C-alpha positions in Angstrom: 0.4 9.0 21.1 2.7 11.3 19.2 3.3 10.2 15.7 6.2 11.4 13.6 6.7 11.3 9.9 10.0 10.9 8.3 10.1 12.4 4.2 7.6 15.0 5.3 7.1 16.5 2.0 5.9 13.4 -0.3 2.5 12.9 -1.5 2.1 9.7 1.3 3.4 12.0 3.7 1.0 14.7 3.2 -1.8 11.6 3.2 -0.4 10.8 6.3 -1.1 14.1 7.9 -4.5 14.4 7.1 -5.5 11.1 8.4 -3.4 11.5 12.0 -5.0 15.3 12.0 -8.4 13.5 12.6 -7.7 10.4 14.6 -8.7 10.2 18.0 -5.5 8.6 19.4 -2.7 10.0 17.3 -1.5 13.8 17.1 1.6 14.6 14.4 4.4 14.8 16.5 7.7 15.5 14.4 7.9 16.1 10.4 11.4 15.3 9.2 12.5 16.7 5.7 16.6 16.7 5.7 16.3 18.7 2.8 13.4 21.3 3.7 14.4 21.2 7.3 13.6 24.6 9.2 10.7 25.6 6.8 7.4 25.7 8.2 5.2 22.5 6.5 2.6 25.3 5.6 4.7 26.9 3.3 5.2 23.7 1.2 1.6 22.7 1.5 -0.3 26.3 1.7 -3.7 24.1 2.1 -2.7 23.0 5.7 -2.2 26.8 6.9 -3.3 27.4 10.1 -3.9 23.6 10.6 -0.3 22.7 11.1 2.6 25.2 10.9 5.3 23.3 12.6 9.2 23.7 11.2 10.4 21.0 9.2 13.5 19.1 11.3 16.3 17.0 10.4 17.0 13.2 11.4 17.8 13.0 14.8 17.6 9.5 16.6 17.5 10.6 19.9 15.2 13.8 19.3 12.8 11.7 17.3 12.4 8.9 20.0 12.3 11.3 22.9 9.4 12.9 21.3 7.1 10.6 19.4 5.7 7.2 20.1 5.3 5.9 16.5 7.6 6.9 13.4 6.1 6.4 10.1 8.8 6.3 7.4 8.0 7.6 3.6 10.6 8.2 2.3 11.7 7.0 -1.3 13.4 3.3 -1.0 17.0 2.8 0.0 16.6 5.6 2.7 14.4 3.7 5.6 16.7 0.3 5.6 19.2 2.9 7.2 17.4 4.7 9.6 15.1 1.8 10.9 17.9 -0.1 12.8 18.6 3.2 14.8 15.0 3.6 15.4 14.3 -0.2 16.3 17.2 -0.2 18.8 15.5 2.6 20.5 11.9 0.4 21.1 9.9 2.4 18.8 7.1 1.4 16.7 8.2 1.9 13.1 5.9 1.8 10.1 7.9 1.5 6.4 6.1 2.8 3.3 9.1 2.6 1.3 9.4 -0.8 0.4 13.0 -1.4 1.8 11.7 -4.2 4.4 8.9 -6.4 1.9 11.2 -8.6 0.5 12.5 -11.4 2.8 15.5 -11.8 0.7 18.4 -9.3 0.1 19.3 -10.6 -2.9 15.8 -9.8 -4.4 15.6 -6.9 -3.0 18.8 -5.4 -4.5 17.9 -7.4 -7.7 14.5 -5.2 -8.1 15.2 -1.8 -6.1 18.6 -1.7 -6.8 20.2 -0.6 -3.8 22.2 -2.5 -1.2 19.6 -4.1 1.4 19.2 -3.8 5.0 20.6 -6.3 7.5 18.8 -9.5 7.4 18.0 -9.6 10.9 15.6 -6.7 10.5 14.6 -8.1 6.8 13.0 -11.3 8.9 11.8 -9.1 12.0 9.7 -7.1 9.6 6.1 -8.0 9.4 4.2 -7.3 6.1 1.4 -5.3 6.9 -1.6 -6.1 4.5 -3.8 -5.3 7.2 -6.7 -8.0 6.3 -4.7 -10.6 6.0 -2.0 -10.7 8.6 -4.1 -8.7 11.3 -2.9 -11.1 14.2 1.1 -11.1 13.1 0.9 -7.3 13.1 -0.8 -7.2 16.6 2.2 -8.5 17.8 5.0 -6.2 16.0 6.9 -3.3 16.4 8.4 -3.3 12.4 5.7 -2.8 9.7 6.7 -3.2 6.1 3.6 -1.5 4.6 2.8 -3.0 1.0 3.1 -1.5 -1.9 -0.2 0.3 -3.9 0.0 -2.5 -6.6 0.6 -5.2 -4.3 -2.4 -4.2 -2.0 -5.0 -3.9 -5.2 -3.2 -7.1 -7.0 -2.9 -9.2 -3.8 -6.7 -8.4 -1.9 -8.2 -9.6 -5.4 -6.2 -12.8 -5.4 -5.7 -13.9 -2.2 -9.4 -15.7 -1.6 -9.3 -17.9 -4.6 -5.4 -18.3 -4.3 -6.1 -20.3 -1.0 -8.4 -23.0 -2.9 -7.3 -25.8 -5.7 -9.6 -24.7 -8.4 -7.3 -22.3 -10.1 -4.1 -22.5 -12.4 -1.7 -21.0 -10.6 0.7 -20.7 -14.0 -2.0 -18.2 -15.5 -1.9 -15.4 -13.5 -1.8 -12.1 -15.5 -2.6 -8.5 -13.7 -3.0 -5.7 -15.8 -2.7 -2.4 -13.3 -3.4 1.0 -14.1 -2.3 4.2 -11.5 -3.2 7.5 -11.5 0.0 9.6 -11.5 0.1 10.6 -7.9 2.0 7.1 -7.8 5.0 8.6 -9.4 6.0 10.8 -6.6 6.1 14.9 -5.9 9.4 15.1 -7.5 9.7 16.2 -11.5 10.2 13.9 -13.7 9.5 13.3 -17.7 7.2 10.5 -16.9 4.7 12.9 -14.6 5.2 15.9 -17.0 1.9 16.9 -17.6 2.8 17.4 -21.4 3.9 14.1 -21.5 0.9 12.1 -19.2 -2.4 14.4 -20.4 -4.7 12.8 -23.1 -2.1 9.5 -22.9 -1.8 6.1 -21.1 1.5 4.5 -21.2 2.9 0.9 -19.9 6.3 1.2 -17.9 8.6 -1.2 -16.5 7.6 -4.3 -17.9 9.0 -7.4 -16.2 10.8 -5.0 -14.2 8.2 -3.1 -11.7 9.6 -3.8 -7.8 6.3 -4.7 -6.8 6.7 -8.1 -9.0 8.5 -10.2 -6.6 6.6 -8.5 -3.7 3.3 -10.3 -4.6 5.0 -13.2 -5.5 6.4 -13.8 -2.1 3.0 -13.4 -0.6 1.3 -15.5 -3.4 3.7 -18.3 -3.1 3.4 -18.0 1.0 0.0 -18.5 1.2 -0.3 -21.1 -1.7 2.3 -22.8 -0.7 4.1 -23.4 -4.1 5.8 -21.6 -6.5 4.3 -18.8 -8.5 5.3 -16.2 -11.4 3.2 -13.6 -12.4 2.6 -11.3 -15.6 2.6 -8.1 -14.5 2.1 -4.7 -16.7 1.7 -1.7 -14.9 0.4 1.6 -16.4 -0.1 5.7 -16.0 -3.5 7.0 -16.5 -3.7 10.8 -16.7 -5.7 11.0 -13.7 -4.3 12.2 -10.1 -5.3 9.1 -7.7 -6.7 5.7 -8.0 -5.4 2.0 -8.9 -7.5 -0.4 -10.8 -6.1 -3.9 -11.0 -7.7 -5.9 -13.6 -6.6 -9.8 -12.8 -7.0 -12.6 -15.0 -6.6 -16.4 -13.7 -7.9 -19.7 -15.4 -9.9 -22.2 -13.5 -9.6 -25.8 -13.3 -13.3 -26.5 -12.5 -16.3 -25.2 -13.8 -17.8 -22.9 -11.5 -20.2 -20.0 -11.8 -19.6 -16.5 -11.2 -22.3 -16.7 -8.0 -20.1 -19.6 -6.1 -16.9 -17.0 -6.6 -18.8 -14.0 -5.0 -19.7 -16.5 -2.4 -16.2 -17.1 -1.8 -15.0 -13.9 -1.7 -18.0 -12.5 0.5 -17.4 -15.2 2.7 -13.5 -14.7 2.9 -13.7 -10.9 3.6 -17.2 -11.1 5.6 -15.5 -9.9 8.9 -13.2 -7.0 6.9 -14.9 -3.6 7.3 -12.5 -2.0 4.3 -12.9 -4.7 1.6 -16.3 -4.2 -0.6 -17.1 -7.2 -2.8 -19.4 -5.5 -5.0 -22.6 -7.5 -6.0 -22.7 -9.9 -8.9 -22.9 -7.9 -12.3 -21.6 -4.9 -11.3 -18.0 -3.8 -11.6 -16.0 -1.3 -9.3 -14.4 2.0 -10.5 -11.6 4.2 -8.7 -13.9 7.1 -8.3 -15.8 5.5 -5.8 -12.9 4.8 -3.4 -11.3 8.0 -3.8 -10.1 9.3 -0.8 -10.8 5.9 1.6 -9.4 3.1 2.8 -11.8 0.8 0.9 -10.6 -1.7 -1.1 -14.0 -2.8 -3.9 -13.6 -5.9 -5.7 -15.6 -7.4 -9.0 -16.0 -10.8 -10.1 -16.7 -12.6 -13.1 -16.4 -15.8 -14.7 -16.6 -16.1 -18.5 -18.0 -19.9 -19.1 -16.4 -19.6 -22.6 -12.9 -19.7 -21.5 -13.6 -20.9 -17.8 -11.5 -17.9 -16.7 -12.0 -15.6 -13.7 -11.7 -11.7 -14.1 -11.2 -9.8 -10.5 -11.3 -6.1 -11.0 -9.8 -4.3 -7.7 -9.7 -0.7 -7.3 -8.0 1.4 -4.3 -6.9 4.8 -3.4 -3.5 4.6 -4.0 -2.5 7.2 -1.5 -5.0 5.8 1.4 -5.4 2.0 1.2 -2.5 1.6 -0.9 0.2 3.7 1.4 -1.3 5.9 4.3 -4.3 4.5 5.1 -3.3 1.1 5.5 -0.1 2.4 7.7 -3.2 3.8 9.6 -5.0 0.7 9.8 -1.6 -1.2 11.0 -1.0 1.3 13.5 -4.9 0.5 15.1 -3.9 -3.2 15.1 -0.5 -2.6 16.7 -2.2 -0.9 19.5 -5.3 -2.9 19.7 -7.4 0.1 18.5 -10.7 -0.5 16.2 -9.2 -0.9 13.0 -11.4 1.6 11.5 -10.2 4.2 13.7 -9.8 7.5 11.9 -10.6 6.0 8.6 -14.4 5.4 8.4 -14.6 8.2 5.6 -16.8 8.1 3.1 -15.3 8.2 -0.2 -15.6 11.7 -1.8 -17.7 11.6 -5.1 -17.9 12.8 -8.2 
């Protein structure tokens, strides 16, 4: 099966290339970059020299659909909403990594993303691709809204406990930290070496576009309105996300009881590793992999649960989860092409 990548020069795209290149059922098809069409892919990313040397292409619906079976859209937000309808009408499978189809409300999308939304038909036809939670829906879909990186780490950490009645849903605080690759490859003062090196900074307080995405899923699963406090930070490392989540408990429970709850919830989910009681995960321990590692602790003094969730933002937070979704859509084992041992050190 040939896989096209639109937005071929970003970090998410090159991670898709790495994963597709070793996938037994997928082959790299068209790689689209209107701004650099005609250039060899390996000129932009020399590390793939003699591996993938094909020229980048311009976007052409007919050509793309004739030559490929599935399309990954790894574009900035505001672009794929105009491309997906053209592809969808041709019946080709689409996995959008940009965020244009994650929110069901066009008004909410416009408020948070500052772009006009796609037509409501497509917003409602898209399946939210949080692989571990919506695998059955993904299997029957041809348009997947791949979750955001912060959203993936936050939701996988929260959903097992949200589906109980022992937590205060008004108390959720998410302290999130990401490596600078999450800001993309484009030049900006945010990712300038002199600005980020030996520095730790919060950004987009109360305004990050993953806030409504997280709230939408939590509300769906809890069956009641939920508002979160979410603070993202950039840290001076290349890859990785750690979300430290705080939530108050309404009952007296132990760390062991919470650990059993999470272990049962994720017992058949190969990419979720609930750490043994008393141990906590670190971003280095999931580097380059599709794993999400979760650590848990109940503080009996405050009766508050702390959840530590870590992922590689470019793999489980983007390209890896997109591949996992394609596996589910095609009836393949969801682990296909993704069983990498994390890189260490």
